[in-house]
FIKOLZA-1660 file (N, C-alpha, C; in steps of 0.1 Angstrom, whole numbers, plus 5000, padded with zeros to 4 digits):
% residues 108
   i   px   py   pz ch aa at
   1 5108 5001 5095  A  M  N
   1 5113 4989 5083  A  M CA
   1 5124 4990 5084  A  M  C
   2 5130 4977 5086  A  G  N
   2 5144 4973 5082  A  G CA
   2 5147 4971 5070  A  G  C
   3 5167 4969 5075  A  T  N
   3 5173 4966 5058  A  T CA
   3 5172 4951 5057  A  T  C
   4 5164 4939 5069  A  Q  N
   4 5165 4925 5066  A  Q CA
   4 5160 4922 5053  A  Q  C
   5 5144 4924 5052  A  D  N
   5 5138 4919 5039  A  D CA
   5 5135 4930 5030  A  D  C
   6 5133 4927 5019  A  P  N
   6 5133 4943 5006  A  P CA
   6 5124 4950 5009  A  P  C
   7 5123 4958 5004  A  I  N
   7 5109 4969 5004  A  I CA
   7 5111 4974 4990  A  I  C
   8 5099 4974 4987  A  Q  N
   8 5091 4969 4976  A  Q CA
   8 5076 4983 4973  A  Q  C
   9 5077 4994 4962  A  E  N
   9 5066 5001 4965  A  E CA
   9 5056 4995 4952  A  E  C
  10 5050 5006 4953  A  C  N
  10 5038 5004 4944  A  C CA
  10 5027 5017 4948  A  C  C
  11 5023 5019 4929  A  I  N
  11 5018 5037 4932  A  I CA
  11 5001 5031 4926  A  I  C
  12 4996 5039 4935  A  V  N
  12 4982 5039 4936  A  V CA
  12 4977 5051 4928  A  V  C
  13 4970 5049 4921  A  T  N
  13 4963 5062 4915  A  T CA
  13 4944 5062 4912  A  T  C
  14 4942 5071 4913  A  H  N
  14 4927 5073 4917  A  H CA
  14 4926 5086 4909  A  H  C
  15 4914 5084 4898  A  F  N
  15 4910 5100 4892  A  F CA
  15 4894 5110 4898  A  F  C
  16 4896 5119 4897  A  D  N
  16 4880 5124 4903  A  D CA
  16 4871 5125 4893  A  D  C
  17 4861 5132 4894  A  P  N
  17 4851 5135 4884  A  P CA
  17 4855 5143 4876  A  P  C
  18 4864 5150 4872  A  N  N
  18 4869 5160 4865  A  N CA
  18 4878 5152 4857  A  N  C
  19 4885 5139 4863  A  G  N
  19 4897 5137 4854  A  G CA
  19 4909 5136 4862  A  G  C
  20 4908 5148 4871  A  V  N
  20 4923 5151 4875  A  V CA
  20 4929 5138 4886  A  V  C
  21 4942 5131 4882  A  A  N
  21 4950 5122 4889  A  A CA
  21 4955 5124 4901  A  A  C
  22 4953 5114 4913  A  Y  N
  22 4956 5116 4922  A  Y CA
  22 4964 5103 4928  A  Y  C
  23 4976 5103 4932  A  Q  N
  23 4987 5093 4935  A  Q CA
  23 4993 5093 4950  A  Q  C
  24 4992 5078 4956  A  V  N
  24 4997 5079 4964  A  V CA
  24 5011 5067 4964  A  V  C
  25 5021 5072 4973  A  L  N
  25 5031 5059 4968  A  L CA
  25 5034 5052 4984  A  L  C
  26 5030 5036 4978  A  L  N
  26 5034 5028 4988  A  L CA
  26 5047 5023 4991  A  L  C
  27 5052 5022 5004  A  A  N
  27 5065 5017 5000  A  A CA
  27 5063 5006 5012  A  A  C
  28 5064 4991 5010  A  V  N
  28 5058 4978 5018  A  V CA
  28 5072 4971 5020  A  V  C
  29 5069 4969 5029  A  Q  N
  29 5082 4956 5032  A  Q CA
  29 5074 4945 5040  A  Q  C
  30 5077 4928 5031  A  Y  N
  30 5072 4920 5039  A  Y CA
  30 5082 4912 5044  A  Y  C
  31 5077 4910 5061  A  C  N
  31 5087 4902 5065  A  C CA
  31 5082 4889 5073  A  C  C
  32 5082 4884 5066  A  P  N
  32 5077 4870 5070  A  P CA
  32 5080 4864 5087  A  P  C
  33 5089 4868 5087  A  S  N
  33 5092 4866 5104  A  S CA
  33 5081 4874 5117  A  S  C
  34 5077 4886 5111  A  D  N
  34 5073 4890 5121  A  D CA
  34 5059 4890 5121  A  D  C
  35 5050 4890 5131  A  P  N
  35 5035 4889 5131  A  P CA
  35 5030 4896 5124  A  P  C
  36 5011 4891 5125  A  I  N
  36 5006 4899 5115  A  I CA
  36 5003 4911 5120  A  I  C
  37 5005 4923 5112  A  N  N
  37 5000 4934 5111  A  N CA
  37 4986 4941 5117  A  N  C
  38 4986 4940 5131  A  A  N
  38 4979 4941 5133  A  A CA
  38 4965 4958 5128  A  A  C
  39 4977 4970 5127  A  A  N
  39 4967 4982 5123  A  A CA
  39 4964 4975 5111  A  A  C
  40 4971 4970 5101  A  L  N
  40 4966 4966 5092  A  L CA
  40 4953 4957 5086  A  L  C
  41 4953 4947 5095  A  R  N
  41 4942 4942 5098  A  R CA
  41 4927 4950 5103  A  R  C
  42 4929 4962 5111  A  Q  N
  42 4919 4966 5111  A  Q CA
  42 4912 4969 5101  A  Q  C
  43 4923 4976 5092  A  L  N
  43 4918 4983 5077  A  L CA
  43 4910 4973 5074  A  L  C
  44 4920 4960 5068  A  Y  N
  44 4914 4949 5062  A  Y CA
  44 4916 4937 5069  A  Y  C
  45 4903 4931 5075  A  P  N
  45 4906 4922 5085  A  P CA
  45 4912 4910 5080  A  P  C
  46 4912 4904 5065  A  N  N
  46 4912 4895 5057  A  N CA
  46 4932 4892 5054  A  N  C
  47 4937 4905 5059  A  T  N
  47 4948 4900 5058  A  T CA
  47 4960 4896 5067  A  T  C
  48 4971 4892 5056  A  T  N
  48 4981 4884 5066  A  T CA
  48 4990 4887 5067  A  T  C
  49 4992 4904 5061  A  W  N
  49 5005 4911 5060  A  W CA
  49 5013 4913 5071  A  W  C
  50 5028 4911 5074  A  R  N
  50 5033 4907 5082  A  R CA
  50 5046 4917 5078  A  R  C
  51 5045 4931 5083  A  G  N
  51 5056 4937 5078  A  G CA
  51 5048 4956 5082  A  G  C
  52 5059 4964 5070  A  G  N
  52 5052 4973 5071  A  G CA
  52 5049 4985 5061  A  G  C
  53 5042 4993 5062  A  V  N
  53 5038 5003 5049  A  V CA
  53 5036 5013 5053  A  V  C
  54 5047 5021 5045  A  V  N
  54 5042 5035 5046  A  V CA
  54 5033 5043 5033  A  V  C
  55 5030 5052 5038  A  V  N
  55 5019 5060 5030  A  V CA
  55 5026 5072 5026  A  V  C
  56 5024 5076 5014  A  M  N
  56 5028 5092 5013  A  M CA
  56 5025 5095 4998  A  M  C
  57 5016 5108 5000  A  K  N
  57 5006 5112 4986  A  K CA
  57 5018 5120 4979  A  K  C
  58 5018 5116 4963  A  S  N
  58 5027 5123 4953  A  S CA
  58 5021 5141 4951  A  S  C
  59 5033 5148 4953  A  G  N
  59 5031 5162 4950  A  G CA
  59 5027 5165 4939  A  G  C
  60 5024 5182 4938  A  R  N
  60 5028 5183 4924  A  R CA
  60 5038 5188 4921  A  R  C
  61 5046 5196 4930  A  N  N
  61 5059 5204 4927  A  N CA
  61 5068 5196 4936  A  N  C
  62 5065 5189 4944  A  V  N
  62 5074 5180 4953  A  V CA
  62 5072 5165 4953  A  V  C
  63 5080 5157 4956  A  L  N
  63 5081 5138 4951  A  L CA
  63 5067 5134 4960  A  L  C
  64 5067 5144 4975  A  V  N
  64 5061 5137 4982  A  V CA
  64 5052 5148 4987  A  V  C
  65 5041 5146 4996  A  T  N
  65 5035 5156 5008  A  T CA
  65 5028 5152 5019  A  T  C
  66 5024 5159 5024  A  S  N
  66 5014 5156 5038  A  S CA
  66 5003 5149 5029  A  S  C
  67 4997 5140 5040  A  L  N
  67 4983 5138 5043  A  L CA
  67 4972 5149 5048  A  L  C
  68 4973 5158 5043  A  T  N
  68 4965 5167 5049  A  T CA
  68 4945 5167 5050  A  T  C
  69 4945 5163 5041  A  S  N
  69 4928 5164 5042  A  S CA
  69 4916 5152 5045  A  S  C
  70 4906 5153 5048  A  Q  N
  70 4901 5140 5052  A  Q CA
  70 4899 5130 5038  A  Q  C
  71 4899 5139 5029  A  S  N
  71 4900 5131 5017  A  S CA
  71 4911 5122 5009  A  S  C
  72 4924 5129 5011  A  D  N
  72 4936 5124 5012  A  D CA
  72 4939 5109 5024  A  D  C
  73 4935 5114 5035  A  I  N
  73 4932 5099 5043  A  I CA
  73 4925 5088 5038  A  I  C
  74 4911 5093 5035  A  T  N
  74 4902 5083 5032  A  T CA
  74 4908 5078 5016  A  T  C
  75 4914 5083 5008  A  F  N
  75 4920 5080 4996  A  F CA
  75 4931 5070 4999  A  F  C
  76 4942 5079 5010  A  A  N
  76 4952 5066 5015  A  A CA
  76 4948 5052 5019  A  A  C
  77 4936 5057 5023  A  E  N
  77 4932 5041 5033  A  E CA
  77 4925 5031 5023  A  E  C
  78 4920 5037 5010  A  R  N
  78 4916 5030 5003  A  R CA
  78 4926 5023 4996  A  R  C
  79 4940 5029 4992  A  A  N
  79 4949 5025 4982  A  A CA
  79 4958 5012 4991  A  A  C
  80 4957 5015 5005  A  V  N
  80 4965 5002 5014  A  V CA
  80 4955 4990 5015  A  V  C
  81 4940 4997 5015  A  T  N
  81 4934 4982 5008  A  T CA
  81 4931 4977 4999  A  T  C
  82 4930 4985 4991  A  K  N
  82 4937 4976 4980  A  K CA
  82 4947 4967 4974  A  K  C
  83 4958 4974 4981  A  F  N
  83 4973 4970 4980  A  F CA
  83 4970 4952 4988  A  F  C
  84 4964 4957 4995  A  L  N
  84 4966 4941 5008  A  L CA
  84 4956 4932 5001  A  L  C
  85 4947 4939 4991  A  E  N
  85 4933 4926 4985  A  E CA
  85 4947 4921 4974  A  E  C
  86 4951 4931 4971  A  E  N
  86 4960 4922 4956  A  E CA
  86 4970 4913 4962  A  E  C
  87 4974 4922 4974  A  A  N
  87 4987 4908 4980  A  A CA
  87 4987 4897 4984  A  A  C
  88 4975 4899 4990  A  E  N
  88 4966 4883 5001  A  E CA
  88 4968 4876 4989  A  E  C
  89 4964 4876 4973  A  G  N
  89 4963 4866 4963  A  G CA
  89 4975 4861 4961  A  G  C
  90 4987 4876 4961  A  V  N
  90 5006 4868 4958  A  V CA
  90 5004 4858 4967  A  V  C
  91 5005 4863 4980  A  L  N
  91 5008 4854 4990  A  L CA
  91 5000 4842 4988  A  L  C
  92 4991 4841 4987  A  Q  N
  92 4980 4827 4984  A  Q CA
  92 4989 4817 4976  A  Q  C
  93 4990 4828 4964  A  M  N
  93 4995 4818 4956  A  M CA
  93 5012 4811 4956  A  M  C
  94 5019 4827 4964  A  L  N
  94 5038 4821 4966  A  L CA
  94 5039 4816 4980  A  L  C
  95 5033 4818 4987  A  G  N
  95 5035 4818 5001  A  G CA
  95 5047 4832 5004  A  G  C
  96 5060 4825 5012  A  N  N
  96 5069 4838 5016  A  N CA
  96 5081 4833 5007  A  N  C
  97 5081 4829 4996  A  D  N
  97 5092 4824 4988  A  D CA
  97 5098 4838 4977  A  D  C
  98 5099 4843 4984  A  D  N
  98 5104 4859 4978  A  D CA
  98 5092 4866 4968  A  D  C
  99 5082 4869 4977  A  P  N
  99 5069 4872 4971  A  P CA
  99 5073 4890 4960  A  P  C
 100 5065 4888 4948  A  V  N
 100 5065 4900 4943  A  V CA
 100 5055 4906 4942  A  V  C
 101 5052 4921 4948  A  F  N
 101 5041 4926 4947  A  F CA
 101 5035 4934 4936  A  F  C
 102 5025 4940 4933  A  P  N
 102 5019 4949 4924  A  P CA
 102 5029 4961 4925  A  P  C
 103 5032 4970 4912  A  I  N
 103 5040 4981 4911  A  I CA
 103 5031 4990 4912  A  I  C
 104 5018 4992 4907  A  A  N
 104 5008 5001 4902  A  A CA
 104 4995 4993 4902  A  A  C
 105 4986 5002 4907  A  L  N
 105 4972 4999 4910  A  L CA
 105 4962 5009 4910  A  L  C
 106 4952 5009 4903  A  A  N
 106 4942 5020 4903  A  A CA
 106 4931 5018 4911  A  A  C
 107 4920 5028 4915  A  L  N
 107 4911 5028 4924  A  L CA
 107 4905 5033 4912  A  L  C
 108 4892 5029 4912  A  P  N
 108 4873 5038 4909  A  P CA
 108 4871 5048 4913  A  P  C
% end
């Protein structure tokens, strides 16, 4: 991520069957002049996202912590996919004119 385009953030929350909340923080930077992000296209084929996405798991006693388990990684992938779905709608409506992306999302 660079300094030319704004960095936005989105918190994605998921509740497990016991009602315990888990969150990931997405730091996203949409760069209209960049090529479409090929790695994100593998995750969500319909994306036209240009730029980077950094995923961090919210910690219990620290701000962020590692994505250590397979369930953490699966949650992170679902969170990014959900964000890209929502972001695609924003881009279709607003184009590249300073889009503002969701700041909070929830997963079932």
